N, C-alpha and C positions, 0 to 999 in steps of 0.2 A: 716103368709105370708112369713116370712123369711125362714122357712123350705121349703115351696113350691118353693121359688125362687132358693134355693140351690139345690133342687131336679131337677128343670128344667135345671140348669147348668150341673148337672151330666148326665142328659139324652142327652143333646147336646154333651157332651164329649164322651158319649158312642155310639154316631152315631145314636140315635133314630130319626125317621122321623116324629113323631107326631108334628103338629103345634098347638100351644096353646097360650093363653094370659090370664092375671089375672085381674079380676075386682078389684075395690077399697075395696070390702068387703072380698077379699081373695078367691073368687070363681074362679076356673080354667075353662076356656071356650075353646073348640077346634075351631080352625079357619082354613080356607083353605090356600093353599100356595100362592094364589093371594090376600089374605086379606091384607089391608094396615098395619095391626098390626102384620102380620106374621114376625117371626125373620129372619134376613139375614143369610143364611147358610154359605155364603162365608166369613163372618167376622171371623177373627182370634181370638182364645181364649185369654182371658186377660193374662193368664200365658205366652202364646207365645209372646204377645206384650211386656210383662215385660222382657222376656229373651232377646229380640232384642233391648231393651232400654239401649244401651251401648254407650260410647263416640265414635264419628266418627274417622276413621283412618286418620292420617295426610296425606296431599296431596303428600308430598315428598316420603312417604313410598309407597303409591299406584303407584307412577311413577316408582319405582325401577324395577318392573316386565318388563315394556316395554323398559327399557334401560339397560338390562343385558349385552348386547354386548358393550355398550358405557359408562360403569361406569367410565372410565378414563376421560370422559368429565365432567368438573365441573358442579355442580348442577345449579348455576345461568345461565350458558351458555345453559344448556339443557332447562331450563325454558324459556329463550328468544327464542330458536329455536322452541319450542313447541307452544309458543304464536304466533310466526311468521307463523308457518304452519297453525294454526287455523285461523289466520287472512286471509291468502291467500285463504283458502277454502271458505271464504265468509260467509254470514249470513245463518242461518238455512232455512229461507224462502227467496230464491232469488227473485229479482225484474226483471221483463222483461220490458225493456224500450220501449216505443212507443211514437212517436211524436204526440202530440195533436196540430192540426194546430191553429195558430192565425187567428182570424176572419174566422171561419170555413164556414160561409155562402158564403163568397167571394171565398175561395179556393175550395169549393166544387161545385161552379157554373159550371165550365167546365164539371165536371163529370155528373151533373144533365142534362146539355145540351146534352151530348152524350146519356144518358139513355132515354131522351125524343125523340130524332130524329133518333137514331140508336139503337133500342132496341135489334135487333137480331145480333148474332155473325157473320153471313154471311155478313151482311151489314157493320159491323165494319171492317171485314177483307178486304172487297173491298175498304173501305175508306182508310185503311192503305196503301194498294198497290197503290192506286191512288195518295195519298199524297207523298209517297216515289218516285214514278215514276215522279211526277211533279218536285220534288227536283232534281232528276237526270237529267231531260231534261233541266231545268233551268240552272243548273251548267254547263252542256255541252255547251249550247248555249252561255253563258257568256264567257266561256273559248275560244270558237271558235272565238267569236267576238274580244276578247282581243289579239288573235294572228294575227289579220289582221293589216297590216301596209302598208301604201302607199309607192310606190317607190320614191326614192329621185332622183331628176333630175341629170343626168350625173353620178350617182353612183349606182343606182339600188335599190333593196329591201334590207333593213337592215338585218343583220345576228344576231341572238340572241346569246349572249355570257354570260358566267358565271361571277360572281363577281371577281374571281381570275384570269381572262384571262389576258395575257400579251404577248408582242412581244418577250421578251427575257426570255428563259427558265432558271429557277434557277438551281444551282448545276452544272455549266459547261455544261448545256444541249445544248448550242449552239455550242459546239465543239471549237477546236483551232481557235483563231482569230474570233470566231463567225460565221464561214462559214455556219453552219447549220441554221442560222437565217437570212440569206440574203434574199432580198435586204435590205440595210440600209436606202435608200431614194427612192424617186419617186414611192411611193406605198401608199396604204391605202385602207380602206373599210368602208362601212356603217355598223353600229352596233346598237344593241338594248340591253339595260341592264335591269335586274329585279330591283325591289324595295329593299331598305334596304342594298345596297352595301356599304354604309358608315360605317357600323359596321364590315365589313370583315377585319380581322387582320391577321398578321403573328404570329403564336404561338410558333415558335422556332426562336432564334436570327438569323438575317440576317446581313451580313457585307456590309456596304456602305462606302468605303474608310476606314477610321480609326474609324467609328462609328459602334455601334451594335444596331440594330433595333428589337424591340419585342413588342407585344401586342399593335399595332397601325396599321392603314392603311399604306400600302406600296406605298406611292406616293412620288416620288423624283422630285423636281422642281415645276414649276408653273408659274404664270404671273410674269412680271418683277417687280422690286422694285417700291414702290409708286412714282408716278410722271412720270414714264417712260411708253411710249406707246410700244405696241408689243404684240404678241400672247403669250399664256401660253405654255411653252415648258417643256416636261417631259422626264425623262430618260427612255430608252427602256424597262427596267425591272419593271417599275411602273405598278400597276394594272389599266387597262384601265377604268373600270367602276368607281373606286374610284377617279381616276384622272378627269374623266368627271364631277363627282359631285363637285370636288374641283374647276374646271374651270367654273362651272355654266352651263354646256351644258345640263345636266339632273338633276332631283331632287332625293334626297335620298328616299323620301316618295313614289313616283310613278314610279321611273325608267325613262326610256325614250330612245330616239335614237339620233344619231348624226353621224358624219363622222370623223374618225381619219386618219391623213396623216403623213407619214414618212418624216423626214427632215434630216436624216443622222447624222453625228457627230456634237455635240454641246458642249459648255463649260460653266461652272459655272451655276449650277441649283439652283434657289433661294428657300428659305424656307419661305413660307407664310401660313397664316391661312385664309381659305375661306370656307364658307358653312359648318362649323362644322368640317373640316378636316385641320390639320396642316401638311403641307408637309415637307419633309426632304431635307435639303440643301446638295449640293455636289460641292466642289470648284475645280473640275477638268473636264476632258472631258470624253465622252462616245461615242462609235462608232455609236450607234443607238438611235435616239430620235424621238419624235413625238409631234404633236400638233393637235388641233381640228379645223376643217373648220368652219369659221364663217358664219352666215346668212343662215344656213341650215333650210329649212322648213320641219319639220318632226313631225307628230302627232302620238305619241305612249305612251300608259300608261300600266303599268303592271296591269293585271286584278286581282291581288292578293286581293285587298281590296273589289272589287266587288264580287269575289267568296266567300270571308269570310263573307260578309254581307248576301249573299244568304243563306249560310249554318247556320249562327247564327239565322236568322229569322225562317227558317224552323225547326231547332232543338228546338227553344224555343216554337213555336206553338205546335209541336209534344209533348213536355214535359208537356204542360199545360193540355192536354186531355188524356194522357195515364196513367193508374194505374198499369197494369200488369208489374211486375219487369222484366221479360224476354223480353216482347215487348218494354219496355222502354229502356233497356240497349243495346241490340244488334243493333237496327237501329241507335241509337245515336252514338255508338262506330264506326259504319261504316261511318257515316257522318263526324265525327271528323277525322278519319284516312285518308279518301280521300281528305279532305280539306287541311290537313297538307301536305300530300305526293304530291299533284298535284298543290298546290298554295302557302301556307305560308312558308314552309321550305322544299323545294325540294332537293333531292340528285343531284349530278352532272349528267348531261345528255346532249345529243346532240339535241334532238327534243322531241316533245310531244309523239311520238310513243315509243321512247326508255324510256322515263319517265314512261309511262303507263306500259311498260314491267317490269320495275324494281319494281314498286309498286304492281302489281298483283302477282309477284313472292313472295313478302314479305307478302302479305295480307293473303294467305292461311294458313301458320303457325301461323300468328298473330290471325286469327279467332279461331284457336284451343286454344291458350293461353287465348283469351277472354272468351271462355267457361269455362276454368279452373278457371279464376278469378271470374266469375259469380257463378259457382256452388260450388267451393271448397274453395274459399278465401274470402267469406263473402259479396260479392256484393248482392246476392239474399237476405240474411238476413237483410241487411241494407234497401233495397228498398221494401221488402215485406210488404203489408198492409199499405203503406205510401200514404195518401190521401191529404197531404199538398202540393197541386200542385204548388203554387207560391213559397213556401220555397224550394221545391225540385228543381225547375227550377233555382232559384237564387243561392242556395248553391251548389248543386251537379253539375248541368250543367254549371253554371257560372265558378266554380272552374275548371271544366274539360277543358273549353276553355282557361282559364289562363294557365294551365299546357301544353296544346297542342301548345300554342303560346309562348313557352319559349324563342325563339329567339327574341321576341319583348317585352314580359312582364317581364322576369327575366334577361334581358340582362345587367342590371345595376350591377348585382352581379359580382365582379372581380374574378371569378373562371371559367377558361376555361375547365380544366381537373383535375379530382381528382387523381393526381399522385404526389408523394413527390417532384419531380423536379419542376413541375409547381407551386405547392403551395409555394415552397421556392423562386422562382424567380419572380412570378407575384406580383406586389405591391398590398397590401391590401387583398391578398388571404387568408392568415392565420387568419387575424382578422375577415374576412367574414365567414370563416369556423367555427371559435369559436362562433360567434353569432348564426349561424345556428344550431350548436350542442346544445347551451343553449335553443333555442326555441324548438328543438326536445325533449330535456329532459323534459321541462315543459309539452309538449303535451303528452309524454309518461306517466308521473305521473298522469295526469288527466284521460287518457284512462285506466290505470291500476285500478283506483278507480271504474270506471263504470263497467269494466269487473268483478271485485270482487263482486260488488253488484248483478251482474247476475249469479254469481257462476261459471264462465267460465275461471277464471284467471289461474288456475293450468294447464289446457289444453294448453293455449297459452304460458305460461312460458316454457313448455316442447318443444313446437314448436320452439320458438325463441332460446332456448338453443341448439337445433339441428342446426339451421341456423348459430348461432355464431360458433359452432364447425366446420361446413363446411367452414366458412370464414377463421378460423384459419388454417385449413388444407391447404386452398388455399394460404395463406400467406407463409406458411412454405415450400411449394413445391419448389425444386431447379430450377433455370434457368427460372422461370416464375414469372410474376408480376400480382397481383390481381388488376383488373380494375373494378370499380363500375360505370357502365354506367347508363343513365337515366332509362332504362327499368329494370335494376337490382334493383336499389334503389326503384322503384315503387313496384316491386314484393316482396321485403323484408318487406316493411312497410304496404302493403295492408291488410294482415290479421288483423292487429291492428285496423282496422276501421270497423270491422264487428259487429257493434252495432248501433241501430237506435236512435241516438241522433243528434242534429244539428251540433255540431263540427265534428262528424264522416262523415256526408254528405259532409261537406266542404273538409275534408282531403281526403276522398275517391275520390271525383271528381278531385282534384288536382293530385293525384297519377295516376289515369287513364289517364289524359291528358299528364303527363310526360312520361308514358309508350308509348303512341301513338306517341308523338313527337320523342322519341328515336328510335323507330322501323321504322317509316316512313322516317326519315332523314338518319339514319345510318345503319339500319338493325340490325340483331342479332350479333353484335360484340361479340367476345369471352370474357368471364369474366377473363380468364387467358391468358396473352399475353407475348411474349418474349421481351427481351430488344431491339432486332432489330425492332420488330413491333412498339414499343412505341417510338423508337428513331426518326423515320422519317428523317428529314434533320438536326437533331441535331448532335453535334460532336461525333466522333467514339472513342475518347480518345486514339488515336494512337500516336506514337512518332512524334515529330516535328523536322524539319531540324534546325541545328545550323548554322546560317549564319555568316560568318566572316565579318569584316569591309570592305565595298565595296571600289573599286578603281574608283574614278571619274576623268575623263579627257576628254576634247574636246567634251563636250555635250553627253557623254556616261557614263554609270555606269556598272561596272563588279562585279558580285556576285560570291563568292566561298563559299563552305560549308565543314563542317566536314563530314567524311565518315558516312554513315547510320549505325544504330545499327547492330552489327553482329548477334543479335538474330533474326533479321527479314530478309526477302528475298527481300528487296527493290532493284530495279534495275534502278530507274530513279527519276526525280524530275519535279514537275509542278510549274510554276510561273504565278501568276495572276498580271496583271497591270491594276489598276483601275477596279478591279472586273471582268476582262476579261482574260481568259487563253491565254497567249501569247507565252509561252514556254512549251514544253512537251519533255524533253530531257532524253535520256537513256544513262547510263554510258558507256555501252559497244558497242554502235553503231559503233564507230570508230575502224577500224582494227588495227591501229598503236598505239593509246593511249586511256586512259580512260578519259571521259569528266568530268571535275572538276569545270567548271564555265560557266556562261552565261553572255552575254553583251547586254544591252538595250541602244539604241541610241535614243535620244529625237529628235522629228521633229524640223527642223530649224524654228526659230521664235516663237516657242511655249513656253511661259513663264508661266507655271502653275505647281501646285503640281502634283506629281504622286505617287500612292500608290502601294506597292509591298507586295505580300504574297506568301509563299512557302509551298509545301507539298511533302512528299515522294510518290513514285509510285511503285506499284508492278504489272507488266504487264499493263493492261489498268485501273486498279483500283487505286484510290487515297486515301490517309489518310487525316487527319485533316490539315488544313492550319494554318500557323502562324498568329498572329495579323499583322496588316499592318505596314510596315516601310514606311517612307515618304521621298521622294526626292523633296525638294521644288524648287521654281522658281529661287532661288539664287544659286542652285547647292549644298546645304547642305543636309546631310543625317541625319534623325532621326531614331534611332534604334527602332524596333518593341518592344512592351511590351511583357513580358513573357506570355505563355499560348496560346491556340488555338483561332482562330477567331470563330465567330458565337456562342460565349458564352458571358453571361453578367457578369461573375465572373472570376477572375484570379485564376486558379488552378495550383498546381505543374505540371510543364511541363514534358513530357517524351522525351526530345530532344535527349538524348543519354542514353546508357546503364548505364554510370556512374551516371547520375542524377537520373535515375529510382531507382537504388539500394541504393544510398546514401540518397535519400529522404525517403525511408522506414526505420523505426527503426528495422531493421532485424538483426538477429544473425546467421541465417542459410539460405542457398540457396538450394532449392529442385528442381532438374531437373527431368522432367517426360518424359519417352520415350515410345511411343505407339508401338503396335504390327504390324505385317506384314499386309499390305493392309489397315491400318487405317490412321487417321490424328491426329494432335495434339489437335484439338478442344475438343473432349470428355474428354481428360485428363486435359485440362485447367479447365473444369467444375468440374472434379473430385477433382482438387486441391482446388477450392473454397469450395467444400463440406467438405474437410478435415479441412480447416481453422486452420492449425497448428499455435500455438502462436509463434511470432517472426520469422516466416518463410516466405521468398519470393519465390514463386513458378514460375517456367518457364517451359512451355510445349514445347518441341522441336519437329520439324517435321522431318521425315525421309529424308535421303540425296538424294533419287531418287524416281521418280514417277513410279508406276506400269504401264505397257503397257495397252492401252485402252481395249485390248481383255481380260485382266484378271481382269478388274474392276468389282465391284459388280454392279448389275443392279440398275437403279434409283428407282425402286419400293421398294427396300430394304434399301433405304436411302443412296446409294453410290454416285458415280459420280466422285470421286477421291480417290486415295489411294497411300501410300508411303511405302518404305521399307528401311532397314538400310544396306543391304548387298552390297558387291562390285559387285555381280552378282545375278542372279536368278537361282535357281536349279529347274529342272523339274523332274517330276515323269515319270514312264514308259508309262503313258497314255498321256503324253504331257502337263500335268497341272503343275502349280507351286507347289513345295514341301512346304506346309505351316507348316510342323511340326517344333517345336521349336528346335529340334536336328539338323536340316539342317544347315550346316555351309558353307555359300557362301563366307566367308572372310569378315572382317569388318575393313579393313585398312582405308578406306575413312571415315567411321563413327568415328573411333578412332582419326584420324587427326582433324576432324571437332569439335567433342564434347570435346575431352580431350585437344588438343593443342590450338584450336582457342577459343571455348566458355569458357572453364575453364582457360586454361593457358593465352591466350592473353587478353580476356575481363575481366573475374572475378578476376583473380589474377594480371595480368600485368597492367591493366588499372584501375580497381576498388579497388584494394588493399585488396581483400579477400584472405583467406588462403584456400588451398585445404581441410584442415580439417573442414572448414565451409560448405562444400558441401555434400549434400545427394542425392542419386539417387533412382528413382523408375521406374521400367520398367515392361511391360507386354509382354509375349510371346517373340517374337524376340527382342523387346526392353528390356525385362528383361535379356536376354542373353547378349546383348550389355552392359547393366549396370554392370553386374557381370564381364564381360570381361574388362571393363574400370577400375573397382576396382582392378582387377588382374594386369593390366598393369601400373597403377599409381605408384606402388611400385618401378618402374624403374626411377621415377622422370619425371618432365615435361621439355621438351627440351627448351621451351620458357622461363621458369623460370631460367634454368641454364644459358641461353644466357644473360638474364638480369643481373644475378649475376656476370658473368664474365665481362660484359661490365661495370658494376658499380665499378669495382676495389675491390670487396670483396675477390677475390682469392679463390683458393681451390677447384674448380670444384663442383661436386654435392654431396660431402660427408659431407659438413658442416652442421651447425644447420639449415640454411634455407632449404637446400635440404631435411633434415629429416622431416621438417614440411610439405613438399609438397608430401609425399609418401603414404598417406592414407586418404580416404574420411571419413566423419563423420559416414556414414552408407549407406547400399544398401539394398533395398527391391526388390526382383524379384518374379513376379507371373508367374509360369509356364515356367521359362527359366533357363537353366543351364549354365555352363561355356563353351563357344565354345573353342575347342582345338586351333583354330587359334589365339586366344587372350591370350594364355599362353606364357609368355616370354621364349625364348629359351636359356637364359643365364644359364649356369650350376652353381650349388651351390647357387642359389638364395634363399633368405629368404621367408618365407610365408608372404602373404599380411596381414597387420594389420587392414584392413578395416572390421568392423563387417558386416556380411551378413545374411539376413533372406530370405529364399526361401519358398514360399507358393505354394502348388500344390494339385492336386486331388489325391485320393487314388490310382488310377491306371495310374498316369501320365506317358506318354511315354518320355516326355522331361526330367523328373527328375527321372530316374530310379536309380538302385543301383550303376551303373558305374558312372553316373553323380554326385551322392552324394560323391562317393569315390574321384573323381577328385576335387570337391569343398574342401573336407577336406584336400587334399594334398596341395592345394594352399592358403588356408586361415587359420589363427589362430582361428578366432571366426566365426563359421558358424552354423546356425541352420536351419533345414528343418522341416516344419510343413505340414503334410498331412491332408487334409480335409476328411470328411466322404463321400462326393460325389466322384464319380470316375474320372470325367474329370476336366481339368483345366478351369480357367475362373476368372474373377474379383470377389472379395468377394461379396456374396449375402446376408449375414445375419450377425448378431452380433457375432455369434460364429466364423465365418470365418474371420471377420475383427479384432477381438480382439487381436490376436498375432501381427498383423501389428501395431495397435495403441499402444500396450505395447512397441513395439520396438521403435516407434517414441518417446514415452514418455521417455524412458530410454535414448535415444540419445540426447533429448532436456533438460533432467533434470538438468544437471550441469549448463546450461545457466541461469536457473531461481533460483538456490540456493542462 
């Protein structure tokens, strides 16, 4: 038997195909291939198995092949990374989550009812159209009924006003002495206010005398003190609807109507707490005040709660009976949108027709975004196959209503806007944001686990990595601020809810509601906004007047001020008395003398405090006002606190150029000069982009405006333009010669920049040295910068005058004069040295100011003759030609590198 077995093995190794088996007596029997005892042909020979019976290769050696490029990464780190990647990929057999309804018989009952009574699709479609039509008709009838208000006897039909309506326009909107808001008395009108006006607040600080009001209803005054009889009296700039709630004329919950009547100038407005609103006190007078007529019979209720009830009931019934995800989502989305836009949180509007026009214009793009959310952002996946009708209604639809009613449901959160300024100044905002971030972090961790179990985590991590990258790019964009609105937040978080679990139903419904509320109320506000767009009525951070100690005599007070900063084109001053503009004085209105003071005379017999604030003016525009100084009833003056008004924090003031520059810890002053036809604004932004260490940058505007006929069109972003020349040179075709080589003479520019800005302000008044100043110029501004560097070697006239007057002796050849004969450096882009700015003094030395000239390869302004002139007049001059042919501002790293190296070299010694 042993020999037969050996022979059988040899036959198998030789590839023979005979199938056989051996009985117990040694007899060999042939069997078929399908016989149970037939040998397994695919079995490996024992010798082969013995050859593979070797110790396994260690895991770290197997991993070496896949990490050839990353061998510098330590093995423990690689091991952790690989384990993390394996974990992120999820289990081998992913789990597809589906919600199994609690009490399925109860939750499936509406579906069974529909299947029984409406078995055909046509019948169901008709039922849906009938149901939605019934909602629309009911909604319209309730709204129509809510707009009906009976006329008030002797006053007429009430006029609907917004929560922020007021008699006195903010921001000097009533003009000088309030003439644009007259009459001050013997007037009034019947009004009707919407609900929830008690929560209407001012979001930027507003000055009331010497107080700063923010994040509270703007109501000044109220009923008399306890125990005194009399009507409630409010200052004219109080919000009428909030004041009506405070006075008890209407309710905050339902709104209402009444009659407001003007009563002219009143004094001493009380601070009282009534009906959930604490009013603001003001211990002086105001020219316009109002009260509310008592005993008015007026029946009016804001239909917002009735409309909300109709929509909630219809949407809940619809949710109980619908299982199709598309049929479920789009009608409910529409009901939510129109309820918010037309009832619960409406945008500012004049009447129902204008409101409908606003909302229909926003609804069309919103519908497209709704389809994207449904089809591409996970709503379909969450709702598909979901038959838990009660849970779906409570979790998804209920959360959607909570998000859509943000102005009511989430109003307790002390965050008005997600901007750094608001978060810093609103009490409790940062703590609330921290709590929200912690809650979101917990939710994200839970959602990540479920996505991993479904094997979809990698895809969503890639998506959110892209979104985070886009947000970072938005943050880094110059001159723009990233603003996360309601609808942006919803769109960012919505993909993370595309999984059918109960928490995702809740989160997704809440985000859908937030999106609807943001769009219906505010529209598609841009995600990137400028400082001006975000500022609103916040301070401009402009220089403030420095007011001298006033002269008080015979019931009058006279104010004088230091001259305005020379770096600005201010030509007047505005004075507020008790928050009303009383003076708008221009310095050069008088032919014989410059106006340097104003006098205010107190009304005879008026013994109250008066508050004064001051702001510089440029044409019809005003800068920031100072904080209020107080002239009390005893005739004593209290100086205003430092800093601008309308802010809740004292910041370093910009009252004069000396204070501006000394406040900064600067070692270098950089003056920027724009090109022909441009303004200083783009170069101010360019200076912020440079952000040179220890450098205070000042962008100067040309000395003269271009004629209107030569301005750029508004379509190209023009509207104004300036130049530096004493005159304008024309070409043969009658157009301005814009070439940088045109030399119209720059005597006025030299006088203003070199003698006034540098000599009088920076050196004479602020104590800087000429050697602390650098210049940057483009085009014509670059030519002026190089010309100033050429001329400064002759010394500053104002510096020499100061020296001689101070008894130092010796004229301009002493040590002080030598210090004032070279700038720290000059960078000119596309501008050479104008011949008119080369001193005519024979035997003059070369200028010691280092000069860098950047230009195109074929620059007409900086040709060989221009380079030769530069080398004749300067000891240290370098000309860098770019690869591109034309001149222009640096456009890439290669072009900007020589300029940055020059700045680094000039600033290097300061930081050694």
